[in-house]
A tleap script that builds the chain and sets N, CA, C and O, in Angstrom:
source leaprc.protein.ff14SB
mol = sequence {
  NMET ARG ILE ASN THR PHE LYS THR GLU GLN
  ASN LEU ASP ARG GLY HIE LEU THR ALA ILE
  ALA ASN GLU ALA SER ARG PHE ALA SER ASP
  ILE ARG ILE SER PHE GLY ASN PRO ASP ASN
  ARG ARG GLU VAL ASP VAL LYS SER LEU LEU
  GLY MET MET LEU MET ILE ILE PRO ALA GLY
  THR GLU ILE GLU LEU THR THR ARG GLY LYS
  ASP GLU LEU GLU ALA LEU GLU SER VAL GLN
  ASN LEU PHE GLU GLN VAL MET PHE ALA PRO
  SER CVAL
}
set mol.1.N position { -67.810 -5.160 14.171 }
set mol.1.CA position { -66.834 -5.943 13.400 }
set mol.1.C position { -67.051 -6.680 12.269 }
set mol.1.O position { -68.202 -6.974 11.946 }
set mol.2.N position { -65.991 -7.059 11.545 }
set mol.2.CA position { -65.972 -7.707 10.184 }
set mol.2.C position { -65.150 -8.845 9.992 }
set mol.2.O position { -63.943 -8.785 10.228 }
set mol.3.N position { -65.715 -9.906 9.574 }
set mol.3.CA position { -65.066 -11.169 9.729 }
set mol.3.C position { -65.084 -11.905 7.989 }
set mol.3.O position { -66.048 -12.260 7.312 }
set mol.4.N position { -63.808 -11.927 7.724 }
set mol.4.CA position { -63.529 -13.050 6.620 }
set mol.4.C position { -62.704 -14.047 6.652 }
set mol.4.O position { -61.902 -14.190 7.575 }
set mol.5.N position { -62.842 -15.211 5.210 }
set mol.5.CA position { -62.205 -16.494 6.163 }
set mol.5.C position { -61.512 -17.167 4.352 }
set mol.5.O position { -62.102 -17.641 3.381 }
set mol.6.N position { -60.305 -16.927 4.584 }
set mol.6.CA position { -59.745 -17.416 3.247 }
set mol.6.C position { -58.693 -18.199 3.477 }
set mol.6.O position { -57.915 -17.963 4.402 }
set mol.7.N position { -58.546 -19.291 2.600 }
set mol.7.CA position { -57.493 -19.998 2.577 }
set mol.7.C position { -55.809 -19.130 1.404 }
set mol.7.O position { -55.894 -18.596 0.298 }
set mol.8.N position { -54.747 -19.307 2.126 }
set mol.8.CA position { -53.298 -19.058 1.281 }
set mol.8.C position { -53.410 -20.556 0.613 }
set mol.8.O position { -53.677 -21.697 0.990 }
set mol.9.N position { -52.932 -19.666 -0.985 }
set mol.9.CA position { -52.705 -20.104 -1.800 }
set mol.9.C position { -51.036 -20.617 -2.035 }
set mol.9.O position { -50.831 -21.546 -2.816 }
set mol.10.N position { -49.970 -20.013 -1.376 }
set mol.10.CA position { -48.741 -20.020 -0.992 }
set mol.10.C position { -48.600 -19.642 0.022 }
set mol.10.O position { -49.218 -18.888 0.775 }
set mol.11.N position { -46.995 -20.665 0.085 }
set mol.11.CA position { -46.655 -20.651 1.600 }
set mol.11.C position { -46.266 -18.682 2.056 }
set mol.11.O position { -45.554 -18.102 1.237 }
set mol.12.N position { -46.680 -17.989 3.096 }
set mol.12.CA position { -46.315 -17.257 3.222 }
set mol.12.C position { -45.147 -16.749 4.210 }
set mol.12.O position { -45.387 -16.935 5.403 }
set mol.13.N position { -43.791 -16.074 3.861 }
set mol.13.CA position { -43.116 -15.297 4.261 }
set mol.13.C position { -42.382 -14.752 4.774 }
set mol.13.O position { -42.259 -13.741 4.083 }
set mol.14.N position { -41.390 -14.636 5.992 }
set mol.14.CA position { -41.554 -12.566 6.443 }
set mol.14.C position { -41.949 -11.927 5.973 }
set mol.14.O position { -42.960 -11.368 6.398 }
set mol.15.N position { -41.477 -11.668 4.990 }
set mol.15.CA position { -41.517 -10.671 3.882 }
set mol.15.C position { -42.801 -10.174 3.656 }
set mol.15.O position { -42.916 -8.950 3.606 }
set mol.16.N position { -44.183 -11.149 3.453 }
set mol.16.CA position { -45.508 -10.538 2.557 }
set mol.16.C position { -45.681 -10.268 4.190 }
set mol.16.O position { -46.019 -9.089 4.287 }
set mol.17.N position { -45.596 -10.849 5.477 }
set mol.17.CA position { -46.114 -10.757 6.651 }
set mol.17.C position { -45.291 -9.539 7.039 }
set mol.17.O position { -45.861 -9.400 8.121 }
set mol.18.N position { -44.618 -8.781 7.029 }
set mol.18.CA position { -44.477 -7.557 7.415 }
set mol.18.C position { -44.810 -6.504 6.396 }
set mol.18.O position { -44.854 -5.295 6.626 }
set mol.19.N position { -45.065 -7.152 5.128 }
set mol.19.CA position { -45.638 -5.551 4.415 }
set mol.19.C position { -47.274 -5.789 4.775 }
set mol.19.O position { -47.930 -4.772 4.998 }
set mol.20.N position { -47.765 -6.737 4.820 }
set mol.20.CA position { -49.427 -6.755 5.431 }
set mol.20.C position { -49.295 -6.397 6.959 }
set mol.20.O position { -50.361 -6.057 7.472 }
set mol.21.N position { -48.261 -6.406 7.735 }
set mol.21.CA position { -48.430 -5.496 9.325 }
set mol.21.C position { -48.153 -4.293 8.855 }
set mol.21.O position { -49.057 -3.565 9.265 }
set mol.22.N position { -47.337 -3.621 8.164 }
set mol.22.CA position { -47.065 -2.467 7.956 }
set mol.22.C position { -48.513 -2.088 6.987 }
set mol.22.O position { -49.019 -1.004 7.277 }
set mol.23.N position { -49.040 -2.695 6.140 }
set mol.23.CA position { -50.416 -1.450 5.795 }
set mol.23.C position { -51.675 -1.555 6.892 }
set mol.23.O position { -52.399 -0.590 7.136 }
set mol.24.N position { -51.811 -2.689 7.433 }
set mol.24.CA position { -52.509 -3.151 8.597 }
set mol.24.C position { -52.074 -1.726 9.672 }
set mol.24.O position { -53.052 -1.079 10.046 }
set mol.25.N position { -50.710 -1.238 10.157 }
set mol.25.CA position { -50.788 -0.102 11.297 }
set mol.25.C position { -51.251 1.027 10.625 }
set mol.25.O position { -51.274 2.113 11.205 }
set mol.26.N position { -51.779 0.850 8.982 }
set mol.26.CA position { -52.397 2.651 9.035 }
set mol.26.C position { -53.419 2.466 9.345 }
set mol.26.O position { -53.590 3.665 9.566 }
set mol.27.N position { -54.580 1.944 9.653 }
set mol.27.CA position { -55.530 1.946 10.518 }
set mol.27.C position { -55.739 1.474 11.888 }
set mol.27.O position { -55.190 0.633 12.598 }
set mol.28.N position { -57.166 2.672 12.088 }
set mol.28.CA position { -57.123 2.473 13.577 }
set mol.28.C position { -57.674 1.117 14.609 }
set mol.28.O position { -57.321 0.870 15.762 }
set mol.29.N position { -58.690 0.345 13.704 }
set mol.29.CA position { -59.218 -0.559 14.229 }
set mol.29.C position { -58.001 -1.781 14.438 }
set mol.29.O position { -56.793 -1.820 14.206 }
set mol.30.N position { -59.006 -2.746 15.005 }
set mol.30.CA position { -58.150 -3.728 15.918 }
set mol.30.C position { -58.369 -4.781 14.272 }
set mol.30.O position { -59.462 -4.870 13.713 }
set mol.31.N position { -56.974 -5.529 13.705 }
set mol.31.CA position { -56.938 -6.233 12.958 }
set mol.31.C position { -56.104 -7.803 13.556 }
set mol.31.O position { -55.084 -7.908 14.237 }
set mol.32.N position { -56.823 -8.662 13.102 }
set mol.32.CA position { -56.378 -9.945 13.642 }
set mol.32.C position { -56.453 -11.163 12.839 }
set mol.32.O position { -57.523 -11.451 12.303 }
set mol.33.N position { -55.503 -11.850 12.713 }
set mol.33.CA position { -56.091 -12.933 11.890 }
set mol.33.C position { -55.356 -14.516 12.882 }
set mol.33.O position { -54.218 -14.626 13.338 }
set mol.34.N position { -56.633 -15.644 12.950 }
set mol.34.CA position { -56.544 -16.491 13.519 }
set mol.34.C position { -56.443 -17.800 12.440 }
set mol.34.O position { -56.898 -17.553 11.323 }
set mol.35.N position { -56.005 -18.899 12.608 }
set mol.35.CA position { -55.985 -20.430 12.240 }
set mol.35.C position { -55.460 -21.392 13.021 }
set mol.35.O position { -55.030 -21.214 14.161 }
set mol.36.N position { -55.491 -22.562 12.341 }
set mol.36.CA position { -54.746 -23.804 12.551 }
set mol.36.C position { -56.214 -24.660 13.515 }
set mol.36.O position { -57.370 -24.241 13.565 }
set mol.37.N position { -55.654 -25.930 14.184 }
set mol.37.CA position { -56.916 -26.394 14.172 }
set mol.37.C position { -57.558 -26.254 15.645 }
set mol.37.O position { -56.967 -25.805 16.627 }
set mol.38.N position { -58.923 -26.739 15.603 }
set mol.38.CA position { -59.207 -26.693 17.285 }
set mol.38.C position { -58.335 -26.658 18.656 }
set mol.38.O position { -58.751 -26.068 19.653 }
set mol.39.N position { -57.287 -27.234 18.627 }
set mol.39.CA position { -56.590 -27.905 19.640 }
set mol.39.C position { -55.047 -27.208 19.889 }
set mol.39.O position { -54.346 -27.208 20.901 }
set mol.40.N position { -54.777 -26.512 18.303 }
set mol.40.CA position { -53.750 -25.699 18.890 }
set mol.40.C position { -54.299 -24.435 17.689 }
set mol.40.O position { -54.011 -24.787 16.546 }
set mol.41.N position { -54.821 -23.440 17.736 }
set mol.41.CA position { -55.834 -22.397 17.345 }
set mol.41.C position { -54.118 -21.481 17.781 }
set mol.41.O position { -53.238 -21.632 18.628 }
set mol.42.N position { -54.369 -20.586 16.683 }
set mol.42.CA position { -52.957 -19.663 16.644 }
set mol.42.C position { -54.015 -17.971 16.156 }
set mol.42.O position { -54.815 -17.686 15.264 }
set mol.43.N position { -53.452 -17.301 17.242 }
set mol.43.CA position { -54.028 -15.656 16.932 }
set mol.43.C position { -52.800 -14.623 16.946 }
set mol.43.O position { -51.924 -14.519 17.805 }
set mol.44.N position { -52.963 -13.924 15.823 }
set mol.44.CA position { -51.664 -12.498 16.766 }
set mol.44.C position { -52.705 -11.445 15.627 }
set mol.44.O position { -53.424 -11.529 14.631 }
set mol.45.N position { -52.271 -10.659 16.419 }
set mol.45.CA position { -52.545 -8.766 16.289 }
set mol.45.C position { -51.744 -8.404 14.555 }
set mol.45.O position { -50.525 -8.280 14.440 }
set mol.46.N position { -52.395 -8.325 13.758 }
set mol.46.CA position { -52.058 -7.990 12.472 }
set mol.46.C position { -50.735 -6.642 12.548 }
set mol.46.O position { -49.740 -6.467 11.845 }
set mol.47.N position { -51.251 -5.918 13.651 }
set mol.47.CA position { -50.351 -4.579 13.200 }
set mol.47.C position { -48.677 -5.194 14.005 }
set mol.47.O position { -47.621 -4.760 13.544 }
set mol.48.N position { -48.670 -6.015 14.973 }
set mol.48.CA position { -47.474 -6.540 15.567 }
set mol.48.C position { -46.750 -6.993 14.345 }
set mol.48.O position { -47.044 -8.009 13.716 }
set mol.49.N position { -45.730 -6.125 14.035 }
set mol.49.CA position { -44.566 -6.642 13.749 }
set mol.49.C position { -43.466 -8.256 13.853 }
set mol.49.O position { -42.851 -8.961 13.053 }
set mol.50.N position { -43.652 -8.234 14.935 }
set mol.50.CA position { -42.506 -9.374 15.523 }
set mol.50.C position { -43.535 -10.488 15.821 }
set mol.50.O position { -43.057 -11.618 15.931 }
set mol.51.N position { -45.058 -10.335 15.990 }
set mol.51.CA position { -45.926 -11.192 15.907 }
set mol.51.C position { -46.279 -12.221 14.474 }
set mol.51.O position { -46.543 -13.417 14.346 }
set mol.52.N position { -46.120 -11.027 13.483 }
set mol.52.CA position { -46.392 -11.308 12.159 }
set mol.52.C position { -44.745 -11.961 11.520 }
set mol.52.O position { -44.914 -12.470 10.412 }
set mol.53.N position { -43.682 -12.010 11.867 }
set mol.53.CA position { -42.757 -12.418 11.902 }
set mol.53.C position { -42.281 -13.434 11.891 }
set mol.53.O position { -41.574 -13.931 11.015 }
set mol.54.N position { -42.814 -14.110 13.436 }
set mol.54.CA position { -43.060 -15.217 14.325 }
set mol.54.C position { -43.931 -16.193 13.400 }
set mol.54.O position { -43.967 -17.414 13.552 }
set mol.55.N position { -44.431 -15.679 12.695 }
set mol.55.CA position { -45.799 -16.965 12.138 }
set mol.55.C position { -45.124 -17.424 10.731 }
set mol.55.O position { -44.428 -16.938 9.840 }
set mol.56.N position { -45.853 -18.854 11.125 }
set mol.56.CA position { -45.138 -19.818 9.521 }
set mol.56.C position { -47.064 -20.159 8.801 }
set mol.56.O position { -47.723 -20.981 9.438 }
set mol.57.N position { -47.457 -19.761 8.069 }
set mol.57.CA position { -48.610 -19.837 7.335 }
set mol.57.C position { -48.279 -20.819 5.968 }
set mol.57.O position { -48.199 -20.274 4.868 }
set mol.58.N position { -48.129 -22.009 6.077 }
set mol.58.CA position { -47.935 -22.664 4.743 }
set mol.58.C position { -49.234 -22.838 4.042 }
set mol.58.O position { -50.301 -22.736 4.648 }
set mol.59.N position { -49.143 -23.148 2.533 }
set mol.59.CA position { -49.939 -22.898 1.879 }
set mol.59.C position { -50.770 -23.765 2.283 }
set mol.59.O position { -50.489 -24.734 2.988 }
set mol.60.N position { -52.371 -23.335 1.660 }
set mol.60.CA position { -53.544 -23.934 2.256 }
set mol.60.C position { -54.368 -23.783 3.533 }
set mol.60.O position { -55.546 -24.063 3.754 }
set mol.61.N position { -53.295 -23.195 4.412 }
set mol.61.CA position { -54.384 -22.473 5.479 }
set mol.61.C position { -55.501 -21.927 5.508 }
set mol.61.O position { -55.909 -20.890 4.985 }
set mol.62.N position { -56.123 -22.897 6.337 }
set mol.62.CA position { -57.416 -21.783 6.319 }
set mol.62.C position { -57.246 -20.361 7.569 }
set mol.62.O position { -56.834 -20.586 8.707 }
set mol.63.N position { -57.647 -18.930 7.091 }
set mol.63.CA position { -56.979 -18.373 8.009 }
set mol.63.C position { -58.805 -17.205 8.395 }
set mol.63.O position { -59.769 -17.604 7.742 }
set mol.64.N position { -58.932 -16.631 8.838 }
set mol.64.CA position { -59.940 -16.036 9.608 }
set mol.64.C position { -59.351 -14.815 10.115 }
set mol.64.O position { -58.792 -14.839 11.212 }
set mol.65.N position { -59.435 -13.413 9.219 }
set mol.65.CA position { -59.469 -12.418 9.153 }
set mol.65.C position { -60.465 -11.149 10.041 }
set mol.65.O position { -61.496 -10.725 9.519 }
set mol.66.N position { -60.127 -10.788 11.020 }
set mol.66.CA position { -61.202 -9.947 11.779 }
set mol.66.C position { -60.781 -8.316 12.158 }
set mol.66.O position { -59.754 -7.903 12.696 }
set mol.67.N position { -61.613 -7.789 11.814 }
set mol.67.CA position { -61.495 -6.201 12.468 }
set mol.67.C position { -62.382 -5.562 13.220 }
set mol.67.O position { -63.611 -5.586 13.149 }
set mol.68.N position { -61.806 -5.093 13.816 }
set mol.68.CA position { -63.136 -4.311 14.614 }
set mol.68.C position { -62.585 -2.652 14.912 }
set mol.68.O position { -61.420 -2.322 15.131 }
set mol.69.N position { -63.782 -1.753 14.845 }
set mol.69.CA position { -63.402 -0.308 14.966 }
set mol.69.C position { -64.150 1.008 13.976 }
set mol.69.O position { -65.210 0.958 13.351 }
set mol.70.N position { -63.458 1.823 14.068 }
set mol.70.CA position { -64.058 2.553 13.407 }
set mol.70.C position { -63.657 2.538 12.037 }
set mol.70.O position { -64.492 3.236 11.462 }
set mol.71.N position { -62.553 1.976 10.933 }
set mol.71.CA position { -62.416 2.136 9.936 }
set mol.71.C position { -62.216 0.328 9.432 }
set mol.71.O position { -61.609 -0.344 8.599 }
set mol.72.N position { -62.953 0.201 10.310 }
set mol.72.CA position { -63.115 -2.058 9.919 }
set mol.72.C position { -63.284 -1.977 8.663 }
set mol.72.O position { -62.282 -1.975 7.948 }
set mol.73.N position { -64.526 -1.895 8.107 }
set mol.73.CA position { -64.498 -2.261 6.894 }
set mol.73.C position { -63.669 -1.802 5.898 }
set mol.73.O position { -63.715 -2.622 4.982 }
set mol.74.N position { -62.688 -0.587 5.541 }
set mol.74.CA position { -61.979 -0.454 4.777 }
set mol.74.C position { -60.561 -0.976 5.754 }
set mol.74.O position { -59.519 -1.109 5.112 }
set mol.75.N position { -60.517 -1.215 6.999 }
set mol.75.CA position { -59.216 -1.937 6.867 }
set mol.75.C position { -58.915 -3.236 6.826 }
set mol.75.O position { -57.870 -3.703 7.279 }
set mol.76.N position { -60.516 -4.394 5.853 }
set mol.76.CA position { -60.964 -5.626 6.143 }
set mol.76.C position { -60.684 -5.806 4.631 }
set mol.76.O position { -60.568 -6.944 4.175 }
set mol.77.N position { -60.557 -4.567 3.740 }
set mol.77.CA position { -60.754 -4.391 2.275 }
set mol.77.C position { -59.143 -4.381 2.283 }
set mol.77.O position { -58.596 -5.473 2.432 }
set mol.78.N position { -58.696 -3.742 2.200 }
set mol.78.CA position { -57.535 -3.501 2.038 }
set mol.78.C position { -56.361 -4.051 2.900 }
set mol.78.O position { -55.277 -3.587 2.547 }
set mol.79.N position { -56.304 -4.947 3.969 }
set mol.79.CA position { -55.551 -5.961 4.403 }
set mol.79.C position { -55.887 -7.035 3.448 }
set mol.79.O position { -54.905 -7.503 2.872 }
set mol.80.N position { -56.945 -7.501 3.161 }
set mol.80.CA position { -57.636 -8.937 2.609 }
set mol.80.C position { -57.284 -8.794 1.200 }
set mol.80.O position { -57.323 -9.870 0.602 }
set mol.81.N position { -56.778 -7.254 0.117 }
set mol.81.CA position { -56.660 -7.035 -1.059 }
set mol.81.C position { -54.656 -7.642 -0.773 }
set mol.81.O position { -53.946 -8.351 -1.486 }
set mol.82.N position { -54.432 -7.108 0.251 }
set mol.82.CA position { -52.969 -7.048 0.113 }
set mol.82.C position { -52.351 -8.758 0.399 }
set mol.82.O position { -51.498 -9.281 -0.319 }
set mol.83.N position { -52.921 -9.348 1.449 }
set mol.83.CA position { -53.323 -10.990 1.078 }
set mol.83.C position { -53.445 -11.575 0.211 }
set mol.83.O position { -52.729 -12.527 -0.101 }
set mol.84.N position { -54.403 -11.148 -0.409 }
set mol.84.CA position { -54.311 -11.675 -2.228 }
set mol.84.C position { -53.492 -11.188 -2.650 }
set mol.84.O position { -53.437 -12.121 -3.452 }
set mol.85.N position { -52.600 -10.496 -2.980 }
set mol.85.CA position { -51.862 -9.995 -3.566 }
set mol.85.C position { -50.217 -10.559 -3.441 }
set mol.85.O position { -49.314 -10.423 -4.267 }
set mol.86.N position { -50.192 -11.107 -2.358 }
set mol.86.CA position { -48.749 -11.277 -1.975 }
set mol.86.C position { -49.371 -12.933 -2.171 }
set mol.86.O position { -48.489 -13.524 -2.795 }
set mol.87.N position { -49.976 -13.439 -2.023 }
set mol.87.CA position { -50.484 -14.829 -2.652 }
set mol.87.C position { -50.277 -15.243 -4.055 }
set mol.87.O position { -49.829 -16.315 -4.462 }
set mol.88.N position { -50.721 -14.096 -4.806 }
set mol.88.CA position { -50.688 -14.790 -6.408 }
set mol.88.C position { -49.729 -14.247 -7.271 }
set mol.88.O position { -49.759 -14.422 -8.489 }
set mol.89.N position { -48.239 -13.097 -6.236 }
set mol.89.CA position { -47.383 -12.515 -6.450 }
set mol.89.C position { -46.755 -13.795 -6.767 }
set mol.89.O position { -46.972 -14.808 -6.101 }
set mol.90.N position { -45.801 -13.748 -8.011 }
set mol.90.CA position { -44.703 -14.842 -8.906 }
set mol.90.C position { -43.647 -14.972 -7.222 }
set mol.90.O position { -43.486 -14.070 -6.400 }
set mol.91.N position { -43.228 -16.051 -7.184 }
set mol.91.CA position { -41.985 -16.191 -5.851 }
set mol.91.C position { -40.688 -15.978 -6.327 }
set mol.91.O position { -40.267 -16.540 -7.338 }
set mol.92.N position { -39.966 -15.116 -5.583 }
set mol.92.CA position { -38.833 -14.951 -6.010 }
set mol.92.C position { -37.839 -16.000 -5.592 }
set mol.92.O position { -36.669 -15.927 -5.968 }
savepdb mol mol.pdb
quit
């Protein structure tokens, strides 16, 4: 199991989250994100397009990205890189 925690720099909208879900679907590993305070913690399977599209993740949210499986390191690096790309991309 691999875990990485990071903070969002901008709001993540449905387009961003759809791209991340599509990228995650390339991997065999289980890929999940969780965020929120201990009393209201949210967790979603990153490969679930519907689950990701229902998320509202505002700027400044601390996200924990977890991967588990045979390609967990590659999955973690790829999905983390995509999160970073969409967070620093200019807004349209």
